[in-house]
N, C-alpha and C positions, 0 to 999 in steps of 0.2 A: 504493499500499500504506499502511496506517495502522499506526504503531508503538503497540503496546498493552503496558502493564506491569501485572502482577498483584502487588500488595503483599500479602504473606501467600500466595504462590503454593504453599506447601508444606503448608497446612492443608487441611481436607476440601473446603470450597467452592472454595478457590484451586486445588486440584488439578483439580477438575472444570471450572472455568472454563478453565484451561490446556489441559485435554483437548479441550474444544470449540473453542478457538481454533486448536488444531493442525490442525483439519479445515476451518478458515475460509479461503476463497480470498483475502480482501482484507486480511488482517493479517500483521504481522511482530511476533512475541512478543520482548519484551526480557527476558532471563533474568537471574536473580541466583543465584549458587551457594548451596546450602544453608548452607555454613558462613559465608557473608557476609550472611545474611539480617538480621542486626541491625546492620549497618554503616550508620550514619545518613548518611554523606556520599554513599556508593554509592547508597543508597535515594533520596536527594534528587536525585542526578543522573538517575537512571532515571525518577523522577517527572515531572521537568521535560523530559525528552527525549521522552516519550510524547505521542501525540495524545489518548490516553484511558487512564485508570488504573482499575482495579478494586481497591478496598480490602476485602480479605478478612481483617479484623483484629477484635480484641476492641473493644467499644464505646469503652473508656477510651483506646485508642490513637488513634482516628480523628481527633479534633480536632487533636492534635499533627502528625499526618501531613498533614492537609489544610494545615496552616500551612507545611509544607515546599514546598508547590507555589507557585512564584512565576511560572511560565509562564502568562500569561493565556489562551493557547490550549489548555491541557491540560484536558480534560474528566474528570470523575470520576463513577464509579458506586460508591456505598458499600453493601456488602452487609450491614453491622451494622445493629442497631436505633437507632443513635445519632441519625439524622436523619429517621426515618420520620414524625415529626409536626412537622417543621421546615419552616415555610412558605417558607423560602428556598431549599429543595431540592425539586424535582419528584418526586412519588411515582410510581415505575416500574410502574404498572398501566394502560397506555395503553388498554386495552379498555373501561375504565369509561364514557368519553364522548370526543367529538371534542376538547373542551377539554383533557382528560388527555393525549391523544395530542400535541396541539400543544405542550403544556407540556414534555413529555419531548423532543420533537423539537427544541425551541429552547433546551433547558437546557444548562448547563455542569456542573451538579450534580444528580445523580439518586439518590434513595435506592431500593434494591432491596427489594421487600416481603418479609415473612416468609412461611413456608410455610403455617402455620395461618391467617395473616392473608389471604393471597391467596385461598385457598378460601372463607374466611368472607365476605370483602368482595364477591367476585363474586356470591355467593348473596344477600347482603343489599342491596347497593346499589340495584338497581332497585325493590325493595320499599319502601326508605325514601324514594327520590326520588319515587315514585308515591303516597306517603302510605298505602300498604297497612299498613305497620308504623309506629307512632308513634315518633318520635325520642326519646321519654321511656321507651321499652320496654327492660327489662334482657333482652336477647335471649339465650336459652339456645343454646349451640353445642356439640355433642359431636363431639370430633375424636379419630381414631385414627391413629397414624402408625408408621412403621418407625424403627428405632433410629439410623439414620445422621444424622438430624436433630440428634442430641445432640452431634455432633463426634467427634473422635479418642478421648477418653476413654470415652465411652459406647459407641463401636464396638468398642474393645478389650474392654471389660467384657462386652459380649454375646458376643463371638466367642471368648472364652477362659473365661468363668466356667462352673462346673458348678452354681451355685446354683439350686435349684428356683424361687426367686422370680423368676427372670429368664426362665423358660420360659413364664410366663403373662402376659397382658396386665397393666400396671401403670398406675394412675392416678397422676398427679403434678400439681405446682402446685396443691396442695390448699387453699392459702389463696386461690385464685381470683385470683391476681396474675400470671399468665403474662406474659412480656415482650411478647407480641403484642397483648395487650388494648388498649393505648392506640392503636395504629395501626388496629385494627378499629373502634373507636369513632369516632375522627376521620375516617378515610378512607371509612367507609360512611355517615357523616352523623348518627350517633346522638349523643345528648347525655348518655348514662349508659353505664357500662361494660357490655359484654356479659358473659354468664356463660360463659366459655370452660372446658370440661372435657376436658382432654387426656389421651389414653391412649397409652402407648408399648407396642409389642408385639415379639415375637421374630421379626421379619422385617426385612431391610435397608431396603427403600425402598417407598414408597407412602404416600398420606395421604388420608383422606375426612373432610370435615366434614359433619355433619347439622345442618340447620336444621329443628326441628319447629314446625309452625304449627297452632294451634287456630282453625279458620275463624271461629267465633263471637266470638273475641276480637280479630280483626284490625279495624283502622280501616275497611277496605273489604273486603267479603266477595268471596272469589275462588274459583274452581275449579281444578282441576289444569290443565285445558286453558287456562284464562285465564293462569295462571302460565307455562305453556310459551310462550304467544304473547307474553307480556311479556318473557321472557328472549330470545326470538327477536328482538324489537323492538331490544333493547339490545345483543345479542351475535351476531345473525345474520350480520353481515358480518365478524366477527372470524375471523382464521385459526386461532388457538390456543385459542378457546373453542368447544366443541361442546355444543350444547343437544340432549339426547335426547328422544325422544318420550315422552309420558306412559306410565308404567308399563312402561318398556322391559324386555323379558325376554331378548333375544338375548345381552346381556352378562352375565347372571347365571350363577352356578355352582351347581348343584343348588338352584335357586331362592333362592340367597343372593347378597349383593352382594360383588363382588371388589374389595377396597381396592387391590390392586396392578395393576389393569387399565390404568392410564395410564403404567405405568412405562417408563422409556427413551424418553420423548417430552417434548415441550414443550407438550402439550395439557392443558387443564383441561376435565373432562367434568362436565356438569351433569345430573342425573337428578331426576325428580319422581314420587313413589309416594305412596300413602295411599288415602283415601276421601273422602266428601263432608264429613265433619266434621273430620278430621285429615289433614294433608299433612306429608310430609317431603321436603325438598329436600336432595339429597346432591351435594356438590361434591368432585371427586376429581382428584388430580394426583400427579405423582412429586415428593416433597419435595426431591429434589436436581435436579429438572428445572425445570418451570414454578415450583416452590417455592423456586428457589435459582439454580443456574448457568444453566439454560435461559433464565430471564426476564432475567438479567443480560446474556446474549448478545443477546437480543431487543431490550433497551433500547439496548445499544451500537449495534446496527444502525440504530435509528431515530435516535439522537443523531447518527450520522455519515452520515445520509442514504442508507443503503443499504436494499435490500429487507429487511424485518424477518425473513424466513424464512431468510436466508443462514446457512449453517452449522448450521441446526436441523431441516432436513427431509431 
């Protein structure tokens, strides 16, 4: 049995990581009482007792907490944005390539990806790697998400407010500086920032990023079927990435896309729609599953040498 400690276990992501760990057959959870959650010495003892630690903390608290870990055998998964473009940390999206998976497997420090970022990078990475999209392209990414991604404060606001403004979708990060933009650029291989346009809506969970493609503007002209075959080449052996057939209709609801269709799973679903001139790739996941706690457990499994599906299927 591996000893696992979640620092920040009473927050939104921490609670979900703990919930998934409770059903994991190979781990023992090290608990900290709510009223002791800021006790530095107790936290330090638990951090160093653990085989693996999840940091579900604000960005500004991560560096100090990592400094408390003196046990060289303690592995860390950071769920914040603090280390997602830090070369000394492995980026926890093992499906991208064999090299990514090997780096996660051999790492003592892994940065867990963001939800918008995971969906965006999975759609972008093969296209950039194959030269279909130029690395100099300011790629547009339209993302719609449920409100749970905003944490406790946003959840409370959505679930208690009567304000009409919260009943309709709301565009945010209007300055185009969403915190997931740097990792999307770096981890997908782009040299310029993508144009991420996020929208939060009045439903708890679910996220879909749409990548629009004008075929004539691509570096290499592709068809929808060619894109499908490319994604299958990259992700066909992945357990948690499902590439759907071109113009999939079985998963539509009244001929419209269901943003919440991957909820309560650790799957990321890729869809391809459009025509000969314009294509849209839609990348869907549960923002609290493959976009957060599910990915964290998957990375833990890989780092500790277990089957990556343990506790997730």
